[in-house]
N, C-alpha and C positions, 0 to 999 in steps of 0.2 A: 504493500500500500504506500503510495507516494506521500511525502510530507508536504504540508502547506508552507509555502514561502511567504513569510509575513511582510517582508520588505526587500526591495532591491532598487538600485540606482541605475538609471540609463541616461544616455546623452540626450539633451534637449534638441529638438528638431527646429521648431519655429524660432526665429530670431537669430539663428546661427548659419543659415544657408546664404550662399552668395546671391546677390541680386543680379538677375538677368533682365535686361530691358525687354519689354514686350515687342513683338515683331512689328515691322513697319506697316504690314497689311492691316493689323488691328487698328493702328492709329488712323490709317486712311479710311477704314470702314467707319470708324466713329465720326470722323469729320464729314463723310458723305451722308451718314444717317442724320447728323445734326442739321445739315442744310436741307435734306430731303423731307424730314418729318417734323422738325421742331420739337421742343420739350414735351408738349402735350401728346403729340403723336408717338414719341418714343416711350413715354410712360404707358400708353395703351399697348404698344408693341411688347413691352417688357413682360406683360401678363402671359404671353405665349411661351416664354422661356423661364418663368419664375420657379417652376416646380421640378423640372427634369434634372437628372444627375449626369446626363451624357455630356461628352466633351463639347458638343455644339451649343448646348444650353448654357454651360459654364462660360464659354466664349462670348455668347451674345449678352449674357448678363453683364459681363465686364465691359463689353463694347458700349452698351447702352448707358451704363453708369459713367463711363469716360465721356460720352457725348453730352451728358446732361450736367454732371457735377461741375462745381466751380473750379475744382482742381482734383486730379486723379493720378495716382502714381503707377508704378510698374509692379508686376507680380502680385496683384491683388486677387484674392479668392473669395467669391461671393457664393455661398452655399444655397441649396434649394430652399424655397419658401421665405427668403429674406424680403421684407417689405420696407417701405419708406414713405415719407411725406416730405415734399419740398426738397427733393434731391439736388436741385440747382444751388442750394445753400451749403452743400457738403464740400469739405476739403479733405481728401483721402490721401494718405501717404503711401510709401512703397511697402510691399510685402505685408499688407494687411489681410488677415483672415477673419471673415464674418460667418459665424456658425448658422446652421439651418434654423429657420423660423424666428430669426431675430427681427425686431421691428425698430426702426429709427425714425422718430417723429420730429422733423424739423418745423420751421415756421418761415413764412415768406420773407419776413424782415429779420430773421435770425442768422445764426452761424453755427455750424457743426464742424469741428476739426478733429480728425482722427489721424494721429501721427504715424511714423514709420514703424514697421514690425510689431504692430498691435495685434493681439490674438483675442477674439471675441467668441465666447462659447455659445452653443445653441440656446435658443429660446430666451435670449436677452432682450431687454427693452430699454430704449434711450429716449427720454424727453430731451431732444437735442435742439431746443430753441436758442440756447446760449451755452454751448458745451465745448470744452476742450479736453481731449485725451492726448497726452503727450506720447513720445516714442517709447516702445518696449513695454507697454502696459499689458498685463494679462487680465482678462475679464472672464470670470467664471460663468459656467452655464446658468441661465436663469437669473443672473444678477440684473438689477434695474437702477436707473437713475431718474429722479423726479426733479424737474427744473422750475416748477411753478406751483403756486397755490392760490386759491381764491382769498380775497381779503376778508370775506364774511361780514362785510359792512356795507350798508346799514343792517342792523340785526333783524329788521322786519321784512327783509328781502330773502328769498331762497338763496342759499350759499352759491349754488351753481350759476345764479344770475349776477353775482357780484363780480367786481373787477378781478382780473387775473394779474398776479404779481410774478413776473419772470425773474429768477435769480440765477446768476452764472454758476456753473459747476465746472470744476477743473480737477483732472486726475493727472498728477505730475509724473514725470519720466520714471519708468521702472517699477511703478506701484503694481500691486497684485490684489485683485478684488475677488473674494471667495464666492463660491456657488450660492446663488439665491440671496446675496447681500443686496441691500437697498441704500442708495445714496440720496439724501434729501436735498432740497433746494439750497443754494448758496454755499455749499460745502466745497472745500479744497482738500483733496487727498494728497498728502505730501510725497515727495520723491522717495522711491524705494520702500514705501510703507506696505504693510500687509493688513487687509481687512478680512476678518474671519468669515467663514461660511454662515449665511443667515443673519449677519449683523445688520442693524439699522443705524446708519451713520447720520447724526443730526448736528455735528459740529466738525470743525476742521481737524484733520489728522496730521500730526507732526511728521516730518521726514524720518524714515527708517523706524517708525513706531509700529507695533503690532497691536491692533484693536479687535475686539470681538464683543458680541452680546447685543441685547436690546434694552435700552439704546447702547450703542457701541462704547466701550470703555477701554482705556489704556491698559494693556497687560504687561508689556515689557518692550525694550528696544531690541532690534534685531541683533543677533550674535555678531560681534566684531565691530559694532558701532559704539562710539564713545561720545555721548552728547555733551554739549557745553552746558554751563549753568543755566543759560537762558532757555535751552531746550528742555532741561529738567523741569523748569517752571511752566512749560507749555503743555505738559501732560494733561 
């Protein structure tokens, strides 16, 4: 009877591969479709390729995003079932992976920035009306970010009818967001920090801190990090 292997370490794949520019024909196709269909036509066309896992579906998803997005890098992988709103406001870096059934909700006057080498797990949700995700961020499956809340004023009006307050959310370089974590409006996740699975983050997280819980609380600094006195007070 074989024994259970409780733990093993393997080499990371995403974030360590060499970047290869997308072929010229892809760039040309994106340019052609942009002029031929326009943004609205391309978004309708996207529905034909949104679900399939074949090479052609993967190619067309990437081509359409490149044609519509404000900026779009090389080596991007958009999995099946990924949805979006206001793709024209997105700025996507190189070697980004977006897992299946993820939804990114932008806004016509907003900005969504996803940096280089970002990995986004399946079934994630982004309120991306004012969102910056810097380079080398890992985003666990099912994790979510909320970038707005209703003011709930005046009190005699149904909350859903009150004004919407949009607050910027920023996830700094190299941070890691655990599975099913929730980032609330106005929060900055510091460089190299770790947010535990299922955490609800309602305040800024210091660089290289590890937080977890509901609401998220400081647990410890990452091994090898020596905080300054100012950082100790920021816990």
